[in-house]
C-alpha positions in Angstrom: 0.0 0.0 0.0 1.0 3.6 -0.5 1.3 6.6 1.8 -2.5 6.9 1.6 -2.5 4.4 4.6 0.2 5.7 6.8 -1.2 5.1 10.3 -2.0 1.7 11.8 -3.2 1.0 15.3 -3.6 -2.4 17.0 -6.6 -2.3 19.3 -9.4 -4.4 20.7 -12.0 -5.4 18.1 -15.4 -3.8 18.5 -18.8 -4.5 16.9 -18.1 -1.7 14.4 -15.3 -3.8 13.0 -17.2 -7.0 12.5 -18.4 -6.5 8.9 -14.9 -5.6 7.7 -13.3 -8.5 9.7 -15.8 -10.9 8.2 -15.1 -9.6 4.7 -11.3 -10.2 5.2 -12.0 -13.8 6.4 -14.3 -14.4 3.4 -11.6 -13.3 1.0 -8.9 -15.6 2.3 -9.3 -19.4 1.7 -7.0 -20.2 4.7 -9.1 -18.2 7.2 -12.1 -19.7 9.1 -15.4 -18.4 7.8 -17.3 -17.9 11.1 -20.9 -16.8 11.3 -21.7 -13.3 12.9 -22.7 -15.0 16.2 -19.1 -16.4 16.6 -17.6 -12.9 16.4 -20.2 -11.6 18.8 -19.1 -14.2 21.3 -15.5 -13.2 20.8 -16.4 -9.7 21.7 -18.3 -10.6 24.9 -15.8 -10.3 27.7 -18.2 -12.1 30.1 -18.4 -15.2 27.9 -16.5 -18.3 28.8 -14.0 -19.3 27.6 -12.6 -15.8 27.4 -11.5 -14.7 23.9 -9.1 -11.9 22.9 -10.0 -10.2 19.6 -7.7 -7.6 18.1 -7.7 -5.6 14.9 -5.2 -3.6 12.9 -7.0 -0.4 12.1 -5.7 1.9 9.4 -6.5 5.5 8.9 -7.8 6.6 5.5 -6.6 10.0 4.4 -8.1 10.1 0.9 -11.6 11.4 0.8 -12.3 9.4 -2.4 -11.6 6.2 -0.6 -14.1 7.2 2.1 -16.7 8.0 -0.4 -16.3 4.7 -2.3 -16.4 2.7 1.0 -19.9 4.1 1.8 -21.7 3.3 -1.4 -23.4 0.3 0.0 -23.8 1.5 3.6 -27.3 1.0 5.1 -28.8 3.7 7.2 -28.9 3.2 11.0 -32.6 2.6 10.9 -32.1 -0.5 8.8 -30.2 -2.4 11.5 -32.8 -4.0 13.8 -30.2 -5.1 16.4 -30.1 -2.7 19.4 -26.9 -0.7 19.0 -26.1 -0.5 22.7 -26.3 -4.3 23.1 -24.4 -4.8 19.8 -21.5 -2.5 20.8 -21.2 -4.4 24.1 -20.9 -7.7 22.1 -24.2 -9.0 23.5 -26.5 -10.8 21.0 -30.0 -9.5 21.5 -32.9 -11.9 22.0 -34.7 -13.3 19.0 -32.1 -11.9 16.6 -31.2 -13.8 13.4 -27.8 -14.0 11.7 -29.1 -11.6 9.0 -30.0 -9.1 11.7 -26.5 -9.3 13.2 -25.0 -8.9 9.7 -27.1 -5.8 9.0 -26.2 -4.2 12.3 -22.5 -5.0 11.8 -22.5 -3.5 8.4 -24.1 -0.3 9.8 -21.5 -0.1 12.5 -18.7 -0.8 10.0 -19.9 2.2 7.9 -19.8 4.4 10.9 -16.2 3.3 11.4 -15.4 4.1 7.8 -17.0 7.5 8.1 -14.6 8.2 10.9 -11.8 7.4 8.5 -10.6 3.9 9.6 -10.5 0.6 7.9 -9.7 -2.8 9.4 -6.7 -4.3 7.6 -6.3 -7.4 9.7 -7.5 -9.1 12.9 -6.6 -11.9 15.3 -8.6 -14.0 17.8 -7.4 -16.2 20.6 -9.2 -18.4 23.1 -7.9 -18.4 26.7 -8.1 -21.6 28.7 -6.4 -21.1 32.1 -2.7 -20.6 31.5 -2.9 -21.8 27.9 -4.4 -20.2 24.8 -5.3 -21.2 21.3 -4.6 -18.7 18.5 -7.8 -19.4 16.5 -7.1 -17.1 13.6 -4.9 -14.3 12.4 -5.8 -12.7 9.0 -4.6 -9.7 7.0 -6.4 -8.3 4.0 -4.8 -9.2 0.7 -4.1 -5.6 -0.2 -2.4 -5.0 3.2 -0.2 -8.0 3.3 3.6 -7.9 3.3 3.6 -4.7 5.3 4.3 -6.3 8.7 0.7 -6.1 10.0 0.7 -9.8 10.7 3.8 -9.4 12.9 2.3 -6.5 14.7 -0.9 -8.3 15.4 1.0 -11.3 16.7 3.2 -9.2 19.0 0.1 -7.4 20.3 -1.7 -10.7 20.9 1.2 -12.1 22.7 1.3 -9.1 25.0 -2.5 -9.4 25.6 -2.2 -13.1 26.4 0.7 -12.5 28.8 -1.5 -10.0 30.7 -4.0 -12.8 31.2 -1.2 -15.0 32.7 -1.0 -17.2 29.6 2.3 -19.1 29.4 1.7 -21.3 26.3 0.0 -20.7 23.0 -1.2 -23.4 20.6 -2.4 -23.3 17.0 -2.9 -25.5 14.0 -2.3 -24.8 10.4 -2.6 -26.7 7.1 0.5 -28.7 6.2 0.6 -27.1 2.8 0.5 -23.5 4.1 4.2 -23.0 4.0 4.0 -19.2 4.3 2.0 -19.5 7.6 4.3 -22.1 8.9 7.3 -19.9 8.2 5.5 -16.9 9.8 4.8 -18.8 13.1 8.2 -20.4 13.3 9.8 -16.9 13.0 7.9 -16.1 16.2 9.3 -19.1 18.0 6.5 -21.6 17.5 7.6 -25.2 17.3 5.9 -28.2 15.8 4.4 -30.5 18.5 2.4 -32.9 16.4 0.2 -33.6 13.5 -3.5 -34.4 13.0 -3.9 -36.6 10.0 -6.7 -35.6 7.6 -7.9 -32.9 10.0 -8.9 -30.4 7.3 -11.6 -30.9 4.6 -12.0 -29.3 1.2 -9.3 -30.4 0.5 -8.5 -33.2 3.0 -5.2 -32.4 4.6 -3.2 -32.8 7.7 -3.0 -30.2 10.4 0.4 -29.2 11.8 0.2 -28.5 15.6 2.5 -25.7 16.8 3.1 -24.3 20.3 4.9 -21.4 21.8 6.0 -21.1 25.4 6.4 -17.6 26.9 9.6 -17.3 28.9 
């Protein structure tokens, strides 16, 4: 990317980020394609097990980019999910996945109007002193700029603050780029799950990182 995207901030994911995060995941074949409800659970800090969700948010400085990003924005009245509950990460009663998607899109447009765009995100699940890195994804147009590394470093800091001492993850055996990325951060192979993945069928490589 060019100097039109000069500022990046790693911060906690909010409901305003969901539509963009889901769009990134949908565009990457390696990323898990979760329903909106799964992201809402990740934002709910009272849910168990605890999840840590971070985003890499970039500031847009070109007005044209802002205008283009709002072409399909719904009005606030179209989102039937209560905004207060949604921003707290609490799914409202009797809501459907389409309701959550509509509200997320409305919140995403508000974020874009403020001049920010989600370029990547990461989610981890905390289980006592151990955690699982469930996903880390960077938008195709923002890759090879160090955002994945910044997300990983920020996630490690967050997990340490929760007294996590070991992080686990799994990755497709054929995803050599991801394997190299994780190994650069000190992850080591601990095992393999034969035929774990589907479409296509493939082994999962299990990696772990111990914090010193």
